[in-house]
KEGUDREN-640868 format. One record per residue (C-alpha): x, y negated, z negated. Coordinates in steps of 0.02 Angstrom, whole numbers, plus 32768, in hexadecimal, padded with zeros to 4 digits. Each point is the difference from the previous one (the first is absolute). Example, Ala and Ser with C-alpha at 12.3 -4.5 7.8 and 13.67 -1.06 7.14 Angstrom:
KEGUDREN-640868
826780E17E7A;80457F548021;
***
This chain:
KEGUDREN-640868
17903FAB2179;805F80607F7B;7FAF805E7F71;80877FE17F7E;80997F977FDD;80A4805D7FF3;80087FF97F42;7F5480477FDC;7FFE80BA8021;801980767F6D;7FEE80B87FD8;7F457FE07FE8;7FF37FDA80BB;804180A9803B;7F918042808B;7FC27F56803A;80127FC780B4;804E7F538003;803C7F7E807B;809B7F987FD7;805B7F718058;80A67FAA7FE5;80B97FF58027;80758095800D;80767FEF7F6C;80658095803D;7FE8809F8065;805C80A07FCF;800E80838088;803280A57FAE;7FEE806680A0;7F6380647FE0;7FBC7F7D7F87;7FEA7F448013;7FD77F8A7F70;7FD27F498017;7FF77F837F71;7F747F87802E;80077F557FAC;7F7E7F767FF1;7FF67F6A7F8C;7FC9806E7F6F;807780938007;803A80A08057;7FAD80A58030;805C8095804A;7FBE804680A4;802980B58027;8011805780A9;801680BC7FEA;805580798078;7F5A8031804E;7FC57F4C8013;7FFD7FD580B9;80217F497FD1;80A8802A7FAE;806E7FDB8097;7FAB7F5A8020;800C7FD17F48;80BB80288004;80187F6F8079;7FB97F7E7F87;807B7F7C7FC5;80087F897F6D;7F817F728005;7F92804B8086;7F4A7FD57FD7;7F91809A8006;7F5880437FCB;7FE980B37FC9;7F7180727FCF;800B80A27FA0;7FD680647F66;80487FDE7F53;805E80927FB4;806F801E7F69;80B97FEA801D;807380927FE0;808E7F8B7FD0;7FB87F707F9C;80457F507FEE;7FE47FB97F51;803B7F548038;7F687FE58070;7F4B7FEC7FCA;7FD780718095;808E80777FDB;7F9080957FD7;7FB1800880AD;80217FF080BA;7F927FF5809A;7FFE8091807B;7FEE7F9980A0;7F8180358083;800F7F67806F;80677F62800A;80267F738078;80847F7B8010;7FB47F527FF2;80A47FA4801A;80B48035801F;808F7FA97FA8;80B07FD08033;8091802D7F8E;7FEB7F887F6A;80967F917FD4;7FEA802E7F48;7FCD80977F99;7F4B7FE67FCD;8013803C7F4D;80297FB47F58;80B680378003;801F7FAF80A9;80B37FD08024;7FD27F6C806D;80467F547FD7;7F817F7D7FCB;801E7F9F80A2;7FC980998065;7F6A801C7F90;7FC77F4B800E;80187FFD80BC;7F8F8099800B;7F927FD67F6B;7F6B805F8048;8067809F7FEF;80417FD07F54;7F4C7FE87FC6;7FDF80B88027;807280347F71;7FA0803E7F65;80537F837F8B;7FCC7F6B806A;7F52804A8010;7FF180087F42;803B7F4C7FED;7F837FC18081;7F75805F7FA6;803B7FB47F5C;7FF27F54804F;7F4F8024803C;7FC880437F57;804E7F6D7FA3;7FA77F81806E;7F5B80607FF4;800D800A7F42;80267F467FF8;7F677FD58067;7F9080767F9D;803B7FB77F5A;7FF07F498031;7F57801B8053;7FC380507F5F;80407F687FA1;7F957F8A8068;80867FBF8077;7FE07FCE80B5;807E802A8088;80357F718071;80737FE48093;80657F60800B;80587FB48098;809E804C8048;80227F66806B;800D7F727F83;80627F647FD0;80B680007FD0;80177FC57F4C;80BC80187FE1;8019802C7F4A;8063809D7FDA;8029807C8089;80077FCE80B7;7F62800A8067;7FED806280A0;7FCF7F7E8082;7F8980198093;7FFA7F7C808B;7F567FC3803C;7FDF800880BC;7F6A7F8B7FF7;804F7F7E7F8E;80AE7FE38047;80907FEB7F86;7F9380377F6E;801180A27FA1;7FA2807A7F93;8053805E7F72;7FDF80B27FCB;7FC880047F4A;807E80297F78;7F6780247F95;7F487FCD8001;80207F907F69;7FAC7F608038;7F6E80558056;7FD3806A7F69;80007F627F97;7F8D7FB0807F;7F8B80957FF0;7FF67FE07F45;7FD87F4A8024;7F808040807F;7FA180527F71;803680B68012;803580417F56;805680A58028;806A8013809D;80758088803D;805B802780A0;80778086803D;80657F73804A;808780028086;808C7F877FD4;809B7FC5805C;80A47FB87FBF;809A7FD88066;8083802F7F7F;809580737FF0;7FC780B57FFA;8032808D7F8A;7FC580AD7FCC;7F627FBC7FAB;7FD97F708076;7FB77FF580B1;7FD77F67806B;7F4880338002;7FB280527F6A;7F5B801B7FA7;7FBF7FB57F5E;7F7080347F93;7FC47F4E7FEB;7F887FD47F73;7FB27F5C7FC5;7F7D7FDD7F7B;7FA47F667FC2;7FCE7FD37F4D;807F80757FB1;809C7FF87F94;80A98055800A;7FCB80937F94;7F6F80298075;8075800D8096;808080677FA1;7F7A80787FC2;7FB4801580AD;80AB8020804E;802D80827F7E;7F5C805C801D;801C7FFA80BC;80B080487FEE;7FC180887F8A;7F78802F807D;807A80088092;807D806B7FA1;7F7680747FC4;7FB8801680AF;80A78015805A;806B80597F7F;7F82804C7F87;805A7FA97F70;7FB87F987F73;80557F587FE6;80127FBB7F50;7FB37F567FE6;80187F757FD4;80A47FEB805C;80937FBB7F9A;80247F478012;809B7F957FF1;801E7F498021;80657FC38094;808A7FCA7F89;800280AA7FA8;800E805980A7;80977F998033;804E800C7F53;7FEE80BD7FEB;8008803E80B4;80507F748066;7F6E7FFA807A;7F4A7FCD800C;7FD480AF8040;804780717F78;800A80BD800C;7FDA80397F4E;800980BD801D;80AD80017FB0;805D7F9C7F7D;809F7F9C8019;7FB27F5C7FCA;80717F698010;80497FC77F59;80497F557FD8;80AE80107FB2;80427F4F8017;7FFD7FD07F47;807380937FD7;808A7FB08066;7FEB7F4B7FCA;80B17FFF7FB8;804980818075;80B47FFE8035;7FD2805480A5;80187F72807B;7F798036807D;7F7880047F7B;803C7F617FAF;80017FA280A7;7F508038802D;7FB87FCD7F58;80557F56800A;7FA77FE480A6;7F5780297FAD;7FFC80AB8052;7FC380A17FB1;804580AE7FDB;7F83808D800C;800580BB8018;7FA480A48016;801E80A77FAB;7FFA80958077;7FE7807D7F73;806080A3800E;80467FD680AC;80B87FDD7FD6;803880A5804B;7F927FE7809B;80657F6A803A;80B68012802D;80767F6F8019;7FDA800780BA;7F457FF87FDC;80187F6C7F8C;80667FA68085;7F6C801B8076;7F887FB37F81;80797F6F7FEA;7FFE7FDF80BC;7F4280037FFB;80027F7E7F75;807B7F93805F;7F95800C809D;7F707FB77F9B;806A7F6D7FC8;805080377F5D;80B77FE17FDE;801280B47FC7;7FBA808B7F94;803C80387F55;7FE880B97FD9;801180567F58;7FEE80B67FCE;7FE880467F52;807680947FF5;804080587F63;7FAB7F7D7F95;80537F68804C;7FEA7F878092;806980288099;800C7F6E8079;80827F9F8063;7FD77F687F92;7FFC805C7F59;80AC7FC07FD0;7FC47F4C8011;7F6E80177F87;80067FF67F43;7FBE808E7F94;7F747F8D7FCA;7FCC7FE480B6;800780BA8025;7F98802D7F66;7F837F79802A;7FF2803F80B3;7FE680B57FC7;7F707FCA7F90;7FB27F86807B;800680788092;7FD580977F92;8095805E8046;801480B77FD9;807B80848037;7FFE801480BD;7FAB7F5A8025;80357F8B808D;7FE97F457FE6;800D7F81808E;80177F477FDA;7FF47F6B8074;803A7F507FD1;7FC47F758072;7F757F808015;7F5880437FC5;7FB0801280AC;809180678042;8008806F7F65;7F478027800C;800E802A80B9;8099806E7FEC;7FC780637F67;7F5180108047;8049804E809D;807E80707FA7;7F7D80507F90;7F9D802F809D;809C80448057;802E806C7F6A;7F4D803D7FE9;7FF8803980B5;80AB80527FFB;7FDA805C7F5E;7F4980258027;7FC47FA87F63;7F567FCA8043;7F7580818000;7FAB7FE180A7;7F61805B7FC6;7FE07F807F78;7FAD7F5F803A;80437F717F98;7F7F7F788025;80327F5E7FA8;7FBE7F508000;80777F6D8004;7FA17F697FBF;801B7F4B7FCC;805F7FCF809B;804C7F528008;7FA67F8D8077;80A37FCA8053;80B68024801E;80827F808032;8055801080A9;80AD7FB37FEA;8026800280BB;7F5F7FA88030;80047F937F65;7F49801E7FD5;7F8780717FA5;7FAD80968053;7F6880667FCE;802580AD7FBB;7F59803F8042;7FB47F7B8072;7FC87F4A7FF3;7F4B802F7FD5;8029805C7F5E;7FAF7FB67F66;806B7FC57F6F;7FD480447F54;7F907F897FA2;807D7FEA7F71;80897FCC807B;7F9F7F84806B;80617F6A7FBC;80A680548028;7FDF7FEB80BB;803D7F4D7FEE;8077800D7F6D;805680AA8013;7FC98061809C;807680947FE1;7FAE801E7F56;7F5080078049;7FB680B08004;7F84803B8083;7F6A80727FF9;80658077806B;801980BB7FF6;805B80868063;7FDF80BB7FFE;809F80688008;801580BC8016;809E80698013;80657F5F8012;7F977FC18093;7F9B7F607FFC;7F5980508029;7F9B7F617FFD;7FF07F527FBE;7F777F857FDC;7FC87F6B7F9B;7F717F947FCC;7FEF7F758081;7FF67F457FEF;7F4B7FCA800E;800A7F457FDF;804D7F7A806E;805D7FA87F74;806680997FCE;8023802780B7;80417F518019;8071800F7F68;804980A5803F;80207FB880AE;80587F6D7FAD;807780757FA2;8022805C80A3;80287F5A8056;7F7A801B8083;7FC67F528032;7F4C7FD58029;801E7FFE80BC;804A80B07FFB;7F75803B7F8D;7F7D7FC6807C;805F80478094;801880AD7FB5;7F6F80177F88;7F817F79802B;7F73807C801F;8019804F7F53;800E7F587FA8;7F5E7FC78052;7FAA80A07FC8;803C7FEA7F4D;7FA97F577FFA;7F53804E8016;7FF980647F5F;806D80997FE3;7FDD80907F89;8092803C7F95;80498094805C;809580738010;803980A1804B;808B8078802C;8050804A809B;804480B17FF7;807B8045807F;7FAE8099804C;80A08046804C;80647FEE7F60;7F77805A7FA0;8003808A8082;80BE800D7FF3;7FEE80257F46;7F6C80778013;805380588093;80AB80087FAD;80617FAE808C;807D7F727FF7;7FE47FCB80B6;7F6B7F938029;8005803B80B5;7FC480AB7FC7;7F557FBC7FCD;7FDE7F98809D;7FC38056809D;80657F938078;80867FA27F9E;808C7F8A8033;80B980207FE5;80647F9F7F7F;80297F83808A;7F477FE78026;7FFB806480A3;7F7E807D8038;806780878054;7F6280538042;7FBF7F6D8067;809D7F968010;7FB87F6B7FA2;80317F757FF2;80177FEE80BB;80167F75807E;7F6C7FB08057;7FF97FD780B9;80177F54804E;7F457FE9801A;7FE180167F45;80897F837FD9;7FAB7F838073;7F50801E7FBB;803D7FE67F4E;80637F63802E;809D804B7FB5;80B37FE68039;808B807F7FFA;809B7FCC7FA3;80917FF38078;808A807D7FE3;80A27FB37FC8;8095801B8072;8094805A7FB5;
***
């Protein structure tokens, strides 16, 4: 055994005999002196082999990543390293042994490694040795521990729910698992424990939580993985305010334990419609300004054909003011922003700068003085400001301006990453209309309860019906979402009717839940918080793979193990599956 970790020894330990174990970070052979930096999961200690140390020659043959154990006496360093907790001391080694030799690593095991991500993921066990990854894994552990401690103190019970379950297509695609015992039938991996946690409420348990593994077969990106973890919470006999208050206290506890920072409560709130109106997205980053402003009425009589045409088609004209950034964006930069807008579906992007007290823009000559004056007042333009306008259908304008404000904020470093901007987005609509499918879809899920005041709108005006739904947003990430659930059969039936889910399909997909609802159901609700997204914010990384021990690539592959992989012919036969024939040519 060892006596200390490699981050523990200080000047107070001088004179002690200690035993240490770990990996060789580096060995420096200076001829008559050899120094070895010994690394374990906690930190680094310097080992010293002096000129008269008979172990010096053997120590000089040590290479990076060898695993060794060493014993010796702690002494004060003559040349101290203020960057290390152990930088005041070193260990004068009296004995050591090599526990395991190491081949030449394919990457530098240090934070400033020059290895490509593909190499690091293929050799993830080496990547995990880097101090930064160590810190992120410890952050994950502490966050989960704090969550469990908090919820246990609040009277919650921890449950596990099935991983092999029934496919209930609604939202993202399921991962499907064939059954060997029941030919031509399939399990699905859970997208969330939603139905099971509701069944636990019906089963008489009033406070449930789970650190839940979830699976969704959807396109991946920097903040999304095919398998991920939710902090899943459900409560009976509560209202929306109870869940929001509990979640805020949980977040405050996690931030305090992991970052040592107090979080201001209550968190600000905005409605779903306000979020879209002011920020163009339902997950607004409020650490900087550039709110979206409606300017359409200023151009109602405009002679500028583009604006006039859009307004005649019931479109909108809206803009953002990037205050003081006129000089930061050249014509080339503005062309780049225009291409970004066009990529998102806009016909173009109008840019205006306030210089020498007047508007400078390619369209300035087409605008009247009254329109210019109105725009200056509406957008609160001052000298050096840059205003971007988009004229198009409302959905496109929101998407484009919402994206551009994020692009500009990142480029100009407008968002203070140390400030946590927790925000609630509340009063979600129950439904949205899918033009392609020609039917309504749930914005949260089909088991979300409609607000009492809007119950009648389910039949008369579904798009106007508001839900008891709420999302928690931080740093522009959707951290979690939840709702009060439907607890009576009549409302559930009405919601299914709006969603055009017939009775046969209801029974096929959700029969077990519908049966359970008929035996008495307490009012209940909950929330699911994305653990990895929370860790991304706390750990200050924009890549979700950094906070998962063994992640997948953006194409869903595990470079370490080679998954997904083919199965052999015997497995095909046992599962009663048939290979698709390859097409010729």
